[in-house]
N, C-alpha and C positions, 0 to 999 in steps of 0.2 A: 239376349246376347247368343244361347243355347240355338235358338229358331236361327242365327244368319251361318251358325255353324253347319246346322242340321241342312239346312238350303246344299251344301257341298261343292259352291260355287268360289274357289278361291280367287282375290286378285295378290301377288306376292312380287314386294320389293327388295330390290337389292341383286347381287353379281352373281352372272354365269361365268366361269370358265371353264381351265382345261386341267383337268389332272394325269400326272405321269405318277405311277408306279412301279417299283422295279419288280422284277420276275428272274427266279422264281420265289416264293414267301420265302422271310428270313435273310434277302440279300440286301447286304448296304446299297446305297444308290450308287456309291461312290464306285463298288464293285460290280456294277448290275451292265450289261450288255444289251438286252430286252427291257422293255418299258412299256406297260399299258396302258393306253390313254382314254380319257372318258370326260364326262363331263362332269364339273366339280362347281364351287361356289356355294356357299350355305344355303342362300335364298333355292338357288334352282335344285339342288340336292332335295330338300323339300319340296319343291315342285314333284320331282320325278317320283319321289315316294309317297307323294298324294295321289298321284295319277296311277301309277300300281296297286293302290289300295283302293282305286274305285273312284276317285273324287274329278274332280275338274279342276283346274290348276292355270293363270296363265300369267308369267312373267313381267314383270315393268324392270325395264333397264338398259344402261344402253351397252355395247360392243365396240373394239376398233374395227376399221374396214380392212380386214387382211385375214389372212387363212386361220389366225387362231380363233379369230371372231366369229370367222363362219363355221371352223367345228363346232364351237358353242352352240350357234345357232342351231346345226344341224343335229348334233346329239339333242339338243332338246324336242324337236322334231320327232325323233327316234324314239323320244319316251313319252311323246303325246303331249307336253305341256305348249299353251298357247304362246304365239311370238307375235300377236298382234302391234305388242306396245314394245318393242323392242327398237330400239335406234341405234342403227352403225353410224360411226363417224370417224373421218377422217383425220390425220393429223399424228404428231407422238401420242397420243393417249393411246394404253395398251389394255386389253385383254388380262386377264389373272391369272398366273400359272403357279399349280401347286407341286413339288417333285418331293415324294415321300415313299416310305417305304410298309411293308407287310412284318412289323415286329414289330414286339412290345420293349424290349432291352434295347438302349440305346436310340431309341424312335429316331428319327430326323425328316422334318420337314422344310422342306425349302419356299420359299412362297416367293415369288415376282409380283408387284403389287407398286413398282416407279409408274407414276403418269396413270394412275389407274383409271379406267374409262368409265367405269361404273359409277365413277362419284360425278359423270359430269350431266347427271340426268338434271331437268331443270324443273322448275315450276309449270312453266309452260306444258312438257311433255304431261305434266300430272293430270293437270286441266284435261288432256285430250283423252283420257280414261273414261270409258262409258259405264259409270261405277254401278248403274241399276243394271247390269249385267251382271253382277255376282255378287253374294250375297255376305261375304265377310275377306277382310283385308289382314294378310300376312307382312307383317315385316320383319328383318334380323337388324340385330343393334347400330353393324356398319355403316348402312346408311348414313348415319348419324356422324359419322367420323369428319366429314370434309364439305363444304360447299363445292357447288351448291348444291349438291346432294340432300345436305341437312336439309334445309330448307323446304326445298322440295317436296321431300317427305311428310314433314309437318302441312303443309299445303296438301299433301294428298290425305293427312288426317282430317284435315276439315273438309274434304270431299267427301271423306268415305262416311263421316258423321251425321254430313248432311243430307247425305241420300240411304242413312239408316245402316250402315252397317258396322257390325263390330270390329273392333280392332284390337288383331292379335300379335303381341310383339316377343320375340327371343333377343334378349339381353345382348346374347354373343358378344364378351369384350374382348375386343383382341387390341392392347396397346401400343402394336406396334402403327395402326390403322391412325392413329389419334396426336394432335399435337399436345398434348398434357393430357394428365390423368385429373386435375382438378375441371377442363373443359368436358371432356368425357364424364366424370361422376355427377355434372351440372346436367349436359345434354342426356345422359341416357335415362336421370330421374324425371324431368321434363316429359319426356316419351313416356316414362312407367304410369307418370299422371295422367297424359291421354288415352292410355289404353286399357281394355276390357278384359284381356288373358295376357297375364306376364308369366315368362317360363325364363326360370333360370339355373345355374347353379349355384353353390353357397359362395364361392367367391366372387362372381356375379354382385349379388345380392349385398356381400360385404364391401364389394369396391362403393356400390352406389349409397351405401348407410356410412361410409369413411372407416370402417373396420369391420376385418372379420368376424369379430367377433359380435357386431350389431345386425349381420345381416338376414337371422331368422326374424329376428326382431321389425327389419325393414320388410322383409316378405309380410310378415302379419300385420302390420301396420297396412300396406296397400292394400289388403282384402278385407280391410276392418270395416267399412261400412257395406258391406256383405253382395255388391254388385261385381267386384272384380273376381277374377279368377288368379289364382297365383298359384305357380307349380315351383316349389322352393325342391333343386337339384341336388343330391349328395354323393355319387357316385355312388359307391357299392353298397354304402349307405341305404339307397334306396331316395324315396322322396317324400316331401311332405306338401300336400296340396290343400290350398286354402280356400274354400268358400261358402259364402251363406251361413258364416258361423260355424259349418265345418272343419275340422280337422281330419283328413286321410292320411294316415301312414302306408305306403306301399314300399316294396322291399323289388329286388333285381332278380333277374333272371342267369343263374351264371352258367358261364359258358369259356371255354377256353378262348381268349382272345387274341387277333392276330395282329390288331393294329388299334390304337387309341383313339382314332376320328372317325368322324362320322354317325356317333351317336346320336347326338342333340338333334341333327335334321332329322333323324330317323325316329327320333322321340316325338315329335312335334308333330313329326306326319301322321304318325301312328297314333298317336292321340285323338287328334282332329277327325281321321278318318274314323277311327272308330266311334266317336261322339256322333259325326253326320250318319255315319249307321245304323242309329239307335239303342249304341251300349250305354252303360248309366258310367258316370264321372270314373268310380274305382277301377271296373272294369277297361275303362278307355285308356289310362293312364296307365294300366299291369298291362295291354298291347303295345302302349306305346315304348313300354319298357322293355317288352321281349323283341320289339323291331331294332331297338337301340341294341342288345344284346346279339342278335341276328347280323348286324351288319359291320360290329367288330371282330366277328368271327369270319370275316370273308375280306379277300380283297377288293380293294376301289370304295367308293363312297355310291354315286347315284346306282353301279349296275350291282352293288348288294343289298339295295334297299327290297324287301320282301312286298311277292303279291300278298290278296287278301290270303288265298290257297295255302301260300309258304310258311304267312304266318299261321295260320291256324293248324298246320302241321307242326311247327314248332310247338305252340302252345299243347295241342296233344302229345307229345314225344317229350317234353321237359318238364321235370318235376320244380316246381316254385309256387312263389317267388321266394327269395330266402331276403 
């Protein structure tokens, strides 16, 4: 598994969208007259974060055949993300839009996912991917919320396993995307069982386990056979990582946060890029935590993702972790 991550060529499944965030900092969306636009969507953000940290990343998704779809692809190009496996679809399917603010108190995030085009990825799309050109697969859990994307991503898992690629799974549970909590718990648990690396927060593991008080046990159980790497995130309490019998406890880097979004995507990019660069597991998790802190302290998600130089400068100037 680690060899695949160290190969540093990631094929990533999930959505690209448009983020619009109110300017200046602390402005409510309803009071704003200026918004900044940039790349959005968990998987696209992870891609941007990886590339900024020196990795190669290509996104597999669908976008709408309109100005917003083209905007998302243009921003992927801007960040250096591979777009060979992005399909453009006409009709009434739409690229997702998120409108949010740079504020913590009364934070608002309005997400438009009506007729979401990224759910229209098919098993045939997954069969077209040249898996041999990559060394690891990453997916965010939202791809499993609807068909045909759900079946298509499980097909991609099979294809990746046949090509020897480890599967990295960010649970990323968002209730509004799913038909029901029961379906989500069942499908996300299936995806977890099929994965080599699982990253989620305490609520997500609790949800998969059928109760918040069972989440830590679920994470520990998934790592039990020693082959899976499981990261159990607890917000400001840090994280516990389970791997090959180890339980690694890590803290966070305190910052003055201006928003609560983007941290998970940045953590994933920072941890994986650091493992790929040869850092040990604990150091890689801490570098991922530092990336998360950087992103919540700046406006936007993809534009706030640090470069390697920015990450190293942050670590040199911040005491921690706590």
